[in-house]
N, C-alpha and C positions, 0 to 999 in steps of 0.2 A: 503713792500707791495706796489703795484702799482695799480693806478686807470686809466682805459682807458675811456676817455671821450666819445669815440665813442659808448660805451655801453649805453649811456644815452641820445643820441640824439633823438629828436622827429621828426615826419614827418609833415611838413607844420605847421599848427596851432594846431596840437594835443597837449593836455596837457601832462605833464610828467606822465609816466606810474606809478611810485610809488607816491601815495598820501596817506595822513594819514586819516584813517577812524575814525569817531567819535562814541562815545557811543550813544545808542538809537536804535530805531526801523527803519528797512530798508526793502524794498521789493527787494528780490534777485532772480536772474535767474541763474541757473547753465549753465556754458559755456564749461566746460571741466571735464572729468572723467579720473582718472589715477590710476593705481595700481603700487605701488612703495615699496621700503624698507626704513625704518626709524628707527634708533636706533636698528637695527637688527630685526625688526618686520615687518610683512606684513601690508600695510596700503592702504586703499582706500582714495584717495584724490579727493575731489570735489571742483572745483573752481567756484565762483559766480561773478556776476557783480551787483552792486547796480543799479536798474532801477527806483527806487523811494525812496526818503528820507523823512520819515514821521516826522523827527525832524527839517527839513529845515536846515540841516547842510552842504548843498552843496556837498553831497557825491555821487551823481549820476555819474556813470562811474567808480567808484573805484572798483578794483578787490580784492577779498579775497579768499584765499585757505583754505580749511577746512580738517582736517585729521580725519579719522575714523579708529582706530586700529581694526584689524580683529581678535579679541580674544573674548572668551565667556563673560568675565566680562566687555566688552566694547560695547556690542551689543545695549545697551540702547540708545547710541547716534545716531547710524544709524537708529534705530527704530523711534526715535523722528523726524529725518529728513524726513524719508519716510512718517510718519503720517502727517507732515506739508505739504507734497507734495500731500496729498490726497490718498495715497496708503492704501488699506484696505485688501490686500491679502499677505500671506507669500512670502518671496523672499530670494534669496541667495545673500548676500552682496559681495561674491567673484566672482559673475558671471556678466560680463560686460553688457550682454543683459538685465538682470533684472534691473540694475541701470539705463540704458538708458530708459527703459519702464517707470520707476518711474518718471524720469525727463520729458519725453514727455508728460506724463499724466497730471502732476501738473503744469509745466512750471515755476511757481514762488511760493515763500513762504515768510512769514514775519519772519525775524530774528532780535532778540534784542541783540545788542552788549553791553558787559560790561567788565570792567577791572578785571584782576585777577593777583595775584602776586605769583611767583614761583621762588625759589632760589634767592630771593631779586631782581627779575626782574619783571616788569609789562608788561603784554600782554593784548591786546584787542581782544576778541573772541566772538563768538556767544554763549550766555547763554541760550536763549529760542528760540525754533523752533515752529512756529505757522502757521496755514493755513491762506493764504491771503484772503481778502474779495472777490477778483475776480482773476481768472486766465487769464483774458483777457489781452493781451499785445498790447499796442498802436504802431503805426507806428514809433513814436519817440523813444519808448523803444526799438523796433527792431533795430533801427540805433545804439543805445547804445550797444546792444548785439553784433551786427556785428563788431563794432570797437573793442570791448573787446576781441572777439575771435581772431582777428589778433594780439592784444597785448599779450594775454596769450600764443599763439604759440611761440612768440619771447622769452617770459619770461621762458618758459619751455625748449626751446632749449638752453637758457643760463644756466639754472640749470643743464641740462645734461652735458653741456661743462665743468661746474665746479665740476662735479662728482656725481650728484644725480642719483639714480638707478631707472629708470622707466621700468616696464615690458610691460605695455600696456597703450596707451592713446587714447582717443577719444575727438575730439573737436566738439562742438555742436553749430550750427547756425540756428536760427529760429526753434529750437526744433526738427527738422526732417532731418537736413542736417548734415553729418559728414564731416568736413572740413580738408583736408590734415592729415588724422590720422597717427600717429606714432605707428604702430601696432607691438606688440611683440618685443619691443626694449629692449635689455638687455645691459646695459652699466655699467661697474664697477666704483667704486668710493665711496667716503664718503658723507654722508648727510650733506647739508649745514644747518646752523641755521639761518633761516630768521624770522624776527620779526612777520610776519603775520601767521606763521604756528602754529598749535595746539600743546599743550604739551602732553607728553606720559602718560596720565592717564585720 
């Protein structure tokens, strides 16, 4: 195994891309939407950035990727996300335009992170999806979002380089801009097992 330190350099005074998120309630804003393959299943991957930490754990700016398996018995999860974003109409979770509309309408939601154990490994994921008290985003939060969009582009490019299979990706900035989209990208390879990714159930 080899580690390339150039993969982990930061620009200027930016903090390290990978930071550990803590348990508790966070206000999250979606910054990227991707359709990919994971464990031979089709997955909707939505990536968020923490714009407010309700537990004062200093988690603002941390990026978290959430997987939604596109199967009948897993629709509850994407349904809870959509409800937390304020969506009240039926939608197609396999249609990029529908997911973008949900994200633009809601802008942010409140997610509660909790630990879970699977195969003797502990993961930290969103347990509860709730509507945020306000969908208003401050100028400071917009700056956090803009920086996170740049970071997630680099992270996803690195995932693709290491073999992740993405079919379509949209990066969102200020909720109405699509930043350098990697559209209809089919790249072969195996799924990587990253600690922030959701488990297949």
